[in-house]
C-alpha positions as CSV (number, residue, x, y, z in Angstrom):
1,X,0.0,0.0,0.0
2,X,1.3,3.5,-0.8
3,X,1.8,6.3,1.6
4,X,-1.1,8.8,2.0
5,X,-0.7,11.8,-0.2
6,X,-1.7,14.2,2.6
7,X,-0.4,14.9,6.1
8,X,-3.3,16.2,8.2
9,X,-5.4,19.4,8.1
10,X,-3.7,22.7,7.2
11,X,-6.9,24.8,7.3
12,X,-10.6,24.8,6.5
13,X,-13.0,27.5,5.6
14,X,-16.4,28.3,7.1
15,X,-18.9,30.7,5.5
16,X,-20.6,32.5,8.4
17,X,-23.4,35.0,8.8
18,X,-21.8,36.8,11.8
19,X,-18.2,37.3,10.8
20,X,-17.0,39.5,13.6
21,X,-18.9,37.6,16.3
22,X,-17.6,34.3,15.0
23,X,-14.0,35.5,14.9
24,X,-14.5,36.9,18.5
25,X,-15.8,33.5,19.6
26,X,-12.6,31.8,18.3
27,X,-10.3,34.4,19.8
28,X,-12.0,35.4,23.1
29,X,-13.7,32.1,24.0
30,X,-11.3,29.5,22.6
31,X,-8.1,31.5,23.0
32,X,-7.1,31.4,19.3
33,X,-5.2,34.1,17.5
34,X,-6.4,36.3,14.7
35,X,-3.9,35.7,11.8
36,X,-5.2,38.3,9.4
37,X,-8.2,40.1,7.9
38,X,-9.2,40.7,4.4
39,X,-12.0,43.4,4.4
40,X,-12.4,43.2,0.6
41,X,-13.3,39.5,0.7
42,X,-14.6,39.9,3.6
43,X,-12.7,37.3,5.7
44,X,-11.0,36.8,9.0
45,X,-8.4,34.0,9.5
46,X,-7.9,32.5,13.0
47,X,-5.5,29.8,14.3
48,X,-4.9,27.7,17.4
49,X,-1.2,27.4,16.3
50,X,-1.9,24.0,14.6
51,X,-5.0,24.5,12.5
52,X,-6.2,27.6,10.8
53,X,-9.9,28.4,10.1
54,X,-10.8,30.8,7.3
55,X,-14.0,32.6,8.2
56,X,-15.9,34.2,5.2
57,X,-18.9,36.5,5.5
58,X,-21.8,35.1,3.5
59,X,-23.1,37.5,0.9
60,X,-26.8,36.6,0.9
61,X,-29.3,37.9,3.5
62,X,-30.9,36.4,5.2
63,X,-28.5,33.5,5.5
64,X,-30.1,30.0,5.3
65,X,-29.1,27.8,8.2
66,X,-27.4,24.5,7.5
67,X,-29.6,21.4,7.9
68,X,-27.4,18.4,8.2
69,X,-30.2,16.1,7.0
70,X,-30.8,18.0,3.8
71,X,-27.6,19.8,2.8
72,X,-24.3,18.6,1.5
73,X,-21.4,20.2,3.3
74,X,-19.7,20.5,6.6
75,X,-21.9,18.8,9.3
76,X,-19.6,19.9,12.1
77,X,-16.0,20.6,12.9
78,X,-14.3,18.7,15.7
79,X,-11.3,20.1,17.7
80,X,-9.0,18.1,19.9
81,X,-8.7,19.1,23.6
82,X,-5.6,17.8,25.4
83,X,-7.2,16.8,28.7
84,X,-10.4,15.9,30.4
85,X,-9.9,18.9,32.7
86,X,-9.4,21.2,29.7
87,X,-12.7,20.0,28.2
88,X,-14.5,20.6,31.5
89,X,-13.0,24.1,31.8
90,X,-13.9,24.8,28.2
91,X,-17.5,23.8,29.0
92,X,-17.6,26.2,31.9
93,X,-16.2,29.0,29.8
94,X,-18.8,28.3,27.1
95,X,-21.6,28.6,29.7
96,X,-20.1,31.8,31.1
97,X,-19.9,33.4,27.6
98,X,-23.6,32.4,26.9
99,X,-22.7,30.0,24.1
100,X,-25.5,27.7,23.0
101,X,-24.5,24.2,24.0
102,X,-26.0,21.2,22.3
103,X,-24.8,18.8,25.0
104,X,-22.2,19.0,27.8
105,X,-19.2,16.7,28.2
106,X,-20.3,13.1,27.8
107,X,-18.8,9.8,26.8
108,X,-18.2,9.4,23.1
109,X,-19.7,6.5,21.2
110,X,-17.7,3.4,22.2
111,X,-16.9,4.9,25.6
112,X,-13.5,6.3,24.6
113,X,-13.0,9.8,26.1
114,X,-15.5,12.6,26.2
115,X,-16.9,15.2,23.9
116,X,-19.3,18.2,23.8
117,X,-21.1,20.1,21.1
118,X,-21.9,23.7,20.9
119,X,-22.9,26.3,18.3
120,X,-20.7,29.3,17.3
121,X,-22.5,32.6,16.8
122,X,-23.4,31.9,13.2
123,X,-25.0,28.6,14.2
124,X,-22.3,26.1,13.0
125,X,-22.0,23.0,15.2
126,X,-18.6,22.6,16.8
127,X,-17.4,19.5,18.7
128,X,-14.6,19.4,21.2
129,X,-13.1,16.0,21.9
130,X,-10.8,14.7,24.6
131,X,-10.0,11.2,23.2
132,X,-9.2,9.6,26.6
């Protein structure tokens, strides 16, 4: 068997309805860094030092929310959390910041580790995983 032609994720892009609020979520809630802005696009790029997320402002109003049962596209993005304590602290911070939580830390399917789901300000589902 040949070697994979890729080596992990460099970045991915999300089209969001609330560009500034979503960028602020990544920076002020998750502790990411803003890498750069492109006001002509408009886009904001954020990174946790390993992965970059390109956030693009949608151009249609009103924005149609994603329906995972009916649309083709990103169903959710999952981010690795290095410890159970870190996942629980993140959950507390999400609550403090008023972030909509789909479910709190709970065992993943198969019982390995814990995960939680929430929604960023534009309504995209995000998962945070501690693999155990």
